[in-house]
N, C-alpha and C positions, 0 to 999 in steps of 0.2 A: 646905370651899371648893368652890363650884360650878364646873363646867367650862362653857366657852362652846361653843355648838354650832359645828360646822365651817362655814366660810364657803364657799358654793357659787357658782361663777361663773354669771352669767346670760347670758353671750355665747353666740350660736348655735354649733353644731358646725361644724367646718371643711368647706367645700364643695369637691369636686374640680373642677379647671378644665374637665375634659371631661365634666362631668355632663350638659350639654345635648346631648352626642353619644353617647348611650347605644347607639344602633343601630350606629354605626361602631365603638364600643369593643367591643361584643359580637362583631362580625364579626372584629375584630383578635385578640381574646382567644380566640375559638373558631373559628379558621380551618378546622379539620378538622371535617367533619360528624360528628354523634354516631354515626350508623350505622357510618361508617368507623372511628371511635375504638373502638367496641365490637368490631368484627371484628378490629382489630389487637390488642386486649386478649385476645381468645379465642385468637388464634394464638400470642401470647406465652405464654399459660397452658399450652397443649398442646405447646409447643416446636416448632411448625411455622413460626414467623417467622424472618426472617434468611436467611443463606446455607444452601443445601442441606447436609445432614449425611451423607446416605448416599453411598456411593461411586458408585452408579449415577446419582444426581442430579448429583453433581459432574462425572462424565464427560460427561453430557448437556450441562451448561452449558458445559464446556470445548469440546466439539465444536461447539456453536452459535457460540461466540466465534471459534473457528478458521475456521468456514465464513464468517462475516460478514467477517472480516479477509481471507480469500481472495477473496471477491467484490469487495471494495473494491480490493484489490491488482490483480486482473485487469482491472477497469474502468479503473484509472489507467494500467496498462500498455498496454491497447488504445488509449486516448485518446492516449497519448504516441506510439505507433507510427503511428496514423492521422493525426496532425497533419501530418507532412510530405507524406503522400499527398494530403490535402485541399488543402494549400497548393499542391502541384504541379498538381492538377486545376484549381484556381482560376486559376493563372497560365496554364495551357493554354487555359482558356475565355476569359480576357482576350485572349490572343494571337489566338485564332480570331475574336473579335469585332472586334478591330482590323484583322485581315486582310480579313474580309468587308466591313468599312466602307470600307477602301481600295479593294477591288474594286468596290464599289457606286459610289464616287466616280469611279473611272476609267470605269465604264460610263456614268455620267451625262455625263462629259466627251466620251466617244465619241458618245453620242447627240446632244449639242449640236453637235459637229463635223459629224456626218452631216446633222443638220437644216440647218445653215448651208450645207453643200455642196449639198443638195437644193434649198434656196431659191435659191442662186446659179444652179444649172442651170435652174431654172424661170424665173428672171428673164431669163437669156440666151435661153431658148427663146421667151419672149414677145417679146423685142426682135428676135430673128432672124426669127420667122415672123409677126410682126405687121405687117411692112412699114412703111410710113410712119406707121402708127398704133401701132407697137410700144411707144413710150414712153408714149403715152396709155393703152394697154391695161394696161401694167405699173403705171401710176399708179393707175388706177381699180380694179385688182384687188388693190392693196395689196402688190404684189410688191417694191416699192422703198421705201426711206425717203424722206421728203419734208421739205424745209426751205424756209421762206419767210415772208413777212409774212402775217398773218391775224388772227383774233380769238380771244379767250378768253371762253367763256361758262360761268359758274358757276351751277348750279341746286341749290337745297336745299329740304328740306321746311319746312313752317311751323314756327314756334318751338314752339307748343303743339299738337302733333298729337293730337287727341282723337277716338276713334271716334264716328261719328254715322250719320245716314241721312236719306233723303228728298230728297237733292239731285239735280241733273241728272246727276252723274257716277256715281250709284249704279246697279248692275245686280246680277246674280246672283253676281258675283265680287268687285267692289270696292264700298266704301262711300264716302260723301261726306265725305272727310276732307282734311286738309292735307298728306297724304303724296303725293309724286310717284309716278305709276304708270308701268308699262312702255309703255302706249299714249301717255302724255304724252311720254315720252322718244322714242318713235318719231316723233311729230309734230314734235318739236323738231329731231331729226336730219334728217328730210325737209325741214324748212324751211331748214336750213343748206345741204343739197345744192342745193335749188332756188334758193337765193339766190346761188349761184356758187362754193360751196366745192369744191375739187378733192381734198381729203383731210380726213378727220375722225377723231378719236380721243376715246374716253370713258375717263377715269381711266387713261390710258396704253395702252388697248387700241384698236388700229387697226381701223377699220370698212372693210368691203369690200362689194361688191354682194351677197355671199352671207351677210353677217352677220345674225344673228337677235337681236332684242331681245325677251325674254320675261320672265315673272315666275315666281317660286316662293314662294308665300306672300306676304310683304310685301317680298321682295327682288327687285331688278331684275337680270336676267341678260343679259349680252352674250356671245354664243357660249358659253353654258353656264357663264360665269364670273360670280360674284356681284359686284355693285358696292355700294360703301358711300358714303352721302351725306357731304359735298356732292359733287355730280357735276360734274366739270370737263371741259368739252368744248373741245377745241382744233381749230380749222379753218384750213386754209391756203386763201387766196383773195385776190383783188384788193381792196385797201383804198383808200378807205373804202366802196367799193361794197358789199362783203359785209356789213358791219355795218349800213349804212343799209337795204339791201335786206331783210335779215332782220327788222329792226324793223318795216318797213312791210308785210311779207308776212302772209298769213293765219295762218301758224304762229307768227310773232312776236306777233301780236295775241292768239292763243290763249294764249300764255305770259303775256301781260299780263292776260288775264282770270283765269288761275289765280292770279296775284298779288293781284288786286283782290278776288276772291270767296273764295279759299281760303287766302290768306296764303303762297303759294309764293314763296320768295325767289330772286331771280336778278339777275345783273349781267353786262354784256357790255363788253369793253374791247378796244382795239387792241393788237396785239402785233407788234413789228418783226421778231422772229425766232422762228418757231414750228418746232419739230422734232418730227416724228412718225416713229416706228419703222415698220419693215415689219410686215405682219401675221404673227402667230405661227403661224397654221395656214392655209397657202395650198394650195388644191387647184386644179390645172390641169386643165381639161377640153379635149379636142380634138374637133373636128368635121370630118367628111369628107363631101363631096357624094356623093349616091347616083346611080349611073348609071341612066338611064331610057330606055326604048325609044323614046319619042316625042321624046327630046332635051330633055325638061323638066329644068330645073335644080332643085336642092334649095331654092333661094330661092322657086320657084313653089309647091312642095309644102309647104314649112315643116317638113319632116322632116329629121332628122339622126341622127347616132350620136355618143355621148359615152362 
């Protein structure tokens, strides 16, 4: 009886799920480099792998461990001891800062009190030695606060201030732009004075006969204090004469030209109650007549002492 040949399966062999990740599989299966594996095998073969076996090596290892533990213990102890000292020094520093801050605040209060006292004495001196014109002198010098009817003039730069050139306002310092300049502000203030204003302030700063309007870069300075647009000018004077006189004056027309040609924005309105503070920095100058042999007075010579 003949035997049947064995039946062989024609199905393909089983494929590993991670066959497509051979590189990662090799890295995971052989995480230790071959060179390190060979060195480890050599040490195991000659008996040098593992813990030291000689007494000297064991003592050295124990000494190293003890030294490391000692260093860690000393560091922790020093940190624990220094913590209260650092906290105390911090509290002392905070107390010093608070004390110095309080002292500085007190000094500022004393300075303000002395400034007010000096200002009051100067105002009284102006009223006392000014004779019939004492009140007017104090008013024009900015020694006293002013309250009364007047005008409010708001001036601002053009909406789109773009640097340019070639216009009539251009010189070595300024360019022909829609930005208000210090000389524009000077002309506007002079126009208010000449139109009948008895007191003027810009952005809360009182102007006197000694006030200076200058520039620093693009900023306008009044008595070395920078101004930020829009510029609000408050003027005390007889209404409606002050407002009409300013509009009709050459300086008012100059402001109108700035509006038409350069886009400077401005508006003027009547104010029933304008309050202007006294000038923050008031300097009183005194003058005495000089004796002359020929009996000429100082008014004739035009010389004086201040």
